[in-house]
C-alpha positions as CSV (number, residue, x, y, z in Angstrom):
1,M,22.0,-21.2,-5.1
2,L,22.0,-20.9,-1.3
3,A,22.4,-24.8,-0.7
4,C,23.9,-23.9,2.8
5,A,20.5,-22.1,3.5
6,L,18.3,-25.1,2.9
7,L,18.4,-26.0,6.4
8,A,15.0,-27.2,6.9
9,G,13.4,-28.6,3.8
10,A,9.5,-29.2,3.6
11,S,9.3,-31.9,5.9
12,M,9.7,-29.8,8.9
13,I,7.0,-27.2,9.9
14,A,7.6,-24.3,12.2
15,A,5.0,-23.2,14.5
16,A,3.7,-19.4,14.3
17,A,3.9,-17.0,17.2
18,A,1.3,-17.6,19.7
19,L,-1.4,-15.4,21.3
20,P,-0.5,-14.1,24.9
21,T,-1.5,-16.4,27.5
22,D,-2.6,-13.8,30.0
23,D,-6.3,-13.1,29.4
24,A,-6.2,-9.2,29.7
25,E,-3.0,-9.3,27.3
26,R,-4.6,-11.5,25.0
27,A,-8.1,-9.5,24.9
28,C,-5.8,-6.3,24.3
29,W,-4.0,-8.0,21.5
30,L,-7.3,-9.2,19.6
31,S,-8.9,-5.7,20.1
32,H,-6.4,-4.5,17.4
33,T,-6.7,-7.4,14.8
34,R,-9.0,-5.7,12.4
35,E,-6.8,-2.7,12.5
36,R,-3.8,-4.8,11.6
37,T,-5.3,-7.1,8.9
38,R,-7.7,-4.4,7.2
39,V,-7.4,-4.3,3.3
40,D,-6.6,-1.0,2.1
41,F,-8.3,-0.8,-1.5
42,N,-7.7,3.1,-1.9
43,S,-4.0,3.0,-2.8
44,P,-2.6,0.6,-5.5
45,S,0.9,1.3,-4.2
46,A,2.0,2.3,-0.6
47,V,4.5,2.0,1.9
48,A,4.1,1.7,5.5
49,F,5.3,0.6,8.9
50,S,3.7,-2.9,9.6
51,N,4.0,-2.4,13.3
52,L,4.6,1.3,14.4
53,R,2.1,4.1,14.7
54,N,2.2,7.6,15.2
55,G,2.6,8.5,18.9
56,D,3.9,5.0,20.0
57,V,5.8,4.8,23.3
58,V,8.5,2.3,23.0
59,T,11.9,1.1,24.4
60,S,15.1,0.7,22.6
61,P,16.1,-1.6,20.7
62,L,12.8,-1.6,18.9
63,L,11.5,-3.9,15.9
64,V,10.9,-1.6,12.9
65,E,8.7,-3.8,10.2
66,F,8.4,-2.4,6.4
67,A,5.5,-3.3,4.3
68,V,5.2,-2.1,0.6
69,R,2.1,-2.7,-1.6
70,G,1.9,-2.6,-5.4
71,M,5.8,-3.2,-5.9
72,G,8.2,-6.2,-5.0
73,V,11.5,-6.2,-3.1
74,A,14.7,-6.8,-4.7
75,P,18.3,-5.7,-3.6
76,A,20.2,-2.8,-4.7
77,G,22.3,-3.0,-7.7
78,K,19.7,-5.4,-9.3
79,P,17.5,-3.5,-11.9
80,L,14.2,-5.1,-12.4
81,K,10.9,-3.2,-13.3
82,G,8.7,-2.9,-10.4
83,T,10.8,-3.6,-7.7
84,G,13.2,-1.6,-5.2
85,H,14.2,-1.6,-1.6
86,H,13.4,0.1,1.7
87,H,15.3,3.2,3.3
88,L,14.5,4.2,6.8
89,L,14.6,8.1,7.5
90,I,15.3,8.8,11.2
91,D,15.0,12.4,12.5
92,T,15.5,13.8,8.9
93,P,13.1,15.1,6.1
94,L,12.5,13.4,2.8
95,P,15.3,14.2,0.2
96,S,15.1,17.4,-1.5
97,S,16.0,15.8,-4.9
98,I,14.1,12.7,-6.4
99,S,16.5,12.5,-9.1
100,D,19.7,12.1,-7.0
101,P,20.6,8.8,-5.1
102,I,19.7,8.7,-1.4
103,P,22.7,9.6,0.6
104,F,24.2,7.0,2.9
105,S,24.2,8.4,6.6
106,A,23.1,7.6,10.2
107,T,19.7,9.3,9.2
108,Y,19.1,7.5,6.0
109,R,19.4,3.9,6.6
110,H,19.6,1.6,3.5
111,F,18.2,-1.9,3.5
112,G,19.8,-2.8,0.0
113,K,20.0,-6.6,0.8
114,G,16.1,-6.7,0.3
115,Q,15.4,-6.8,4.3
116,T,11.8,-6.6,5.4
117,S,12.7,-5.3,9.1
118,T,15.3,-4.0,11.2
119,L,16.1,-3.7,15.0
120,L,16.8,-0.2,15.8
121,E,18.8,1.7,18.7
122,L,17.6,4.9,19.6
123,A,18.4,7.2,22.5
124,P,15.6,8.1,25.2
125,G,13.4,11.1,23.7
126,R,11.1,11.9,20.8
127,H,12.1,10.6,17.3
128,T,10.5,10.7,13.8
129,L,10.8,7.7,11.5
130,R,9.7,7.5,7.8
131,L,10.1,4.7,5.1
132,L,11.1,5.7,1.5
133,F,11.3,3.0,-1.3
134,A,13.9,3.6,-3.9
135,D,15.0,1.7,-7.0
136,H,18.2,-0.5,-7.6
137,E,20.3,2.8,-7.6
138,H,18.8,4.2,-4.6
139,R,16.9,6.8,-6.5
140,P,13.5,7.4,-4.9
141,Y,10.3,6.6,-6.0
142,F,7.4,8.8,-5.1
143,L,6.4,6.2,-2.7
144,F,7.0,6.9,0.9
145,S,5.2,6.3,4.4
146,P,3.7,9.1,6.5
147,E,5.9,10.1,9.2
148,V,5.4,8.7,12.7
149,A,6.7,10.2,15.9
150,I,7.5,7.8,18.7
151,L,8.9,8.5,22.3
152,V,11.5,6.1,23.3
153,R,11.3,5.6,27.1
154,G,14.8,4.2,27.5
155,P,16.8,0.9,27.1
156,R,14.7,-2.3,27.0
157,S,16.8,-3.7,29.4
158,S,16.1,-1.3,32.2
159,V,12.7,0.2,31.7
160,P,10.0,-2.0,33.1
161,R,7.5,-3.4,30.5
162,P,3.9,-2.2,30.5
163,Q,1.1,-4.4,31.9
164,V,-2.3,-4.4,31.1
165,D,-4.7,-4.0,34.0
166,P,-8.0,-6.0,33.7
167,H,-9.6,-3.5,35.9
168,D,-8.4,-0.6,33.5
169,Q,-8.3,-2.4,30.2
170,A,-9.0,0.8,28.2
171,G,-6.2,2.7,29.9
172,T,-3.6,0.4,29.9
173,C,-4.0,-1.6,26.9
174,A,-2.5,1.2,24.5
175,A,0.9,1.2,26.3
176,W,1.1,-2.6,26.5
177,Y,0.3,-3.0,22.7
178,A,2.8,-0.3,21.8
179,D,5.6,-2.2,23.6
180,A,4.4,-5.6,22.3
181,I,4.5,-4.8,18.6
182,A,7.8,-3.3,18.7
183,R,9.3,-6.1,20.9
184,P,12.3,-8.0,18.9
185,R,11.1,-11.3,17.8
186,P,12.6,-14.4,19.2
187,P,15.8,-15.6,17.3
188,D,14.2,-18.9,16.4
189,E,11.4,-17.6,14.3
190,P,13.1,-16.3,11.1
191,L,10.2,-16.8,8.9
192,Y,6.9,-15.1,10.2
193,V,3.5,-13.3,9.3
194,A,4.2,-9.8,10.8
195,N,0.7,-8.8,11.4
196,L,-1.2,-11.9,12.9
197,R,-0.7,-14.5,15.6
198,A,-1.8,-18.2,15.6
199,G,-5.6,-18.5,16.6
200,E,-6.7,-15.1,15.7
201,T,-10.3,-14.7,14.2
202,L,-10.8,-12.4,11.1
203,N,-13.2,-11.2,8.7
204,S,-12.6,-11.8,5.0
205,P,-10.8,-10.3,3.0
206,F,-8.0,-9.6,5.2
207,N,-4.3,-8.6,4.6
208,L,-1.3,-10.5,5.5
209,R,2.2,-9.1,5.7
210,F,5.4,-11.4,5.6
211,G,8.9,-11.1,6.9
212,V,11.8,-13.1,7.2
213,D,15.1,-12.2,9.4
214,G,18.7,-13.4,8.1
215,L,17.6,-13.6,4.6
216,G,16.5,-10.8,2.0
217,V,13.7,-10.7,-0.5
218,C,14.5,-10.8,-4.1
219,A,12.0,-11.0,-7.1
220,R,12.4,-14.0,-9.5
221,G,14.8,-13.3,-12.6
222,L,17.6,-12.0,-10.3
223,E,20.4,-14.0,-9.1
224,V,21.3,-12.9,-5.6
225,E,22.7,-15.1,-2.8
226,K,20.8,-15.3,0.6
227,T,17.4,-14.1,-1.1
228,G,14.1,-15.7,-1.6
229,T,10.5,-15.0,-2.4
230,F,7.3,-15.8,-0.4
231,R,4.7,-18.3,-1.1
232,L,1.4,-18.7,0.7
233,E,-1.0,-21.6,0.9
234,V,-4.3,-21.3,2.4
235,L,-5.4,-24.9,3.7
236,A,-8.9,-26.0,5.0
237,R,-8.5,-27.0,8.6
238,T,-10.8,-30.2,8.3
239,D,-9.0,-32.1,5.6
240,R,-5.9,-30.0,4.8
241,H,-6.8,-29.4,1.2
242,R,-5.4,-26.3,-0.6
243,V,-8.1,-23.6,-0.8
244,Q,-5.8,-21.0,-2.3
245,A,-2.3,-20.3,-3.1
246,Y,-0.1,-17.2,-3.6
247,D,3.2,-17.3,-5.2
248,L,4.8,-14.0,-4.9
249,V,7.7,-14.3,-7.3
250,N,7.6,-10.6,-8.1
251,G,9.1,-10.0,-4.6
252,S,5.8,-8.9,-3.0
253,T,5.8,-9.0,0.8
254,Q,2.0,-9.0,1.3
255,A,-1.2,-10.7,0.0
256,N,-4.9,-9.9,0.5
257,V,-6.8,-13.0,1.0
258,F,-10.5,-13.7,0.3
259,V,-11.9,-16.9,1.6
260,P,-15.4,-18.1,3.0
261,V,-16.2,-18.3,6.7
262,G,-14.4,-21.3,7.9
263,A,-11.2,-22.7,10.0
264,Y,-8.0,-22.6,8.0
265,T,-4.3,-23.2,8.2
266,L,-1.8,-20.7,6.9
267,R,1.3,-22.1,5.5
268,L,4.0,-19.7,4.6
269,H,7.1,-20.6,2.6
270,F,10.2,-18.7,1.8
271,V,11.5,-20.3,-1.2
272,D,14.3,-20.0,-3.9
273,P,12.6,-18.5,-6.8
274,A,14.2,-20.3,-9.3
275,S,14.0,-24.0,-8.0
276,G,10.8,-23.4,-5.7
277,R,12.8,-25.1,-2.8
278,D,12.1,-24.2,0.7
279,L,15.1,-22.1,2.2
280,L,13.5,-22.1,5.6
281,A,11.1,-24.5,7.4
282,P,7.6,-23.4,6.4
283,Q,5.5,-21.9,9.0
284,E,2.0,-22.9,9.9
285,M,-0.8,-20.9,11.5
286,P,-4.3,-21.7,12.4
287,I,-6.8,-19.0,12.0
288,E,-10.7,-19.0,11.9
289,V,-12.9,-16.4,9.4
290,V,-15.9,-15.6,11.2
291,G,-17.3,-12.9,8.9
292,Q,-17.4,-11.3,5.4
293,D,-16.7,-7.4,4.9
294,R,-18.6,-5.9,2.2
295,I,-16.3,-4.6,-0.5
């Protein structure tokens, strides 16, 4: 399965997205690291946007990244206990019935191929967004994100990009950051850690959220073309020995990592769940754990 997608193999390694090179932008990005990677122990299952927050001001098209915890992802039409797929509700309330399939419309967007994100075109003005997780027949689980309200300033091609003013870091960081996390990714980075960039410093434990463009996620046990599952290796930076490994064969798209203080390399794979072969070039990301949070 997916022989045409085995385009990289394990011998090639892709580099992760880098931190901003501008000092003020880098400081702004790093000021949100804890927010992006904090582990939530309160809810065993949850759906959320990985990159959007209530009140964000963005331009169109914007990147919308999906996150689900406590369940796995599988395409529509493929029944498997503990799995489902994402739906994006745009300027519309939750469905009135939880027993009926979610309708197909411009305001109820279905991601039945197991997608982990989308690029969204929106007209200028205020919009509301919410994620809803549903089963193989599009029947909702009682699993949905808080609604977020965003303001679209206009098309990305004509609206000036916000800048961080080092003399007014507090006043200008928020606008730059909202634009940065909603900016479409380069087309040559199909496999990625959604909430982290190379070289960030973290406290352990930390949460990692994974995504893939052009392919879908599908838990092991189902045969679906153009799908795979994530595998994460945590390598010691000094000698490259594997400290931990997470094989997310149930279709999970995130993992909580517990490691001691030290320097590590994260190696993310997207693999065929049956054979374990890489479907894309694995991505490597250096990080440093500088502290331990009390649990």
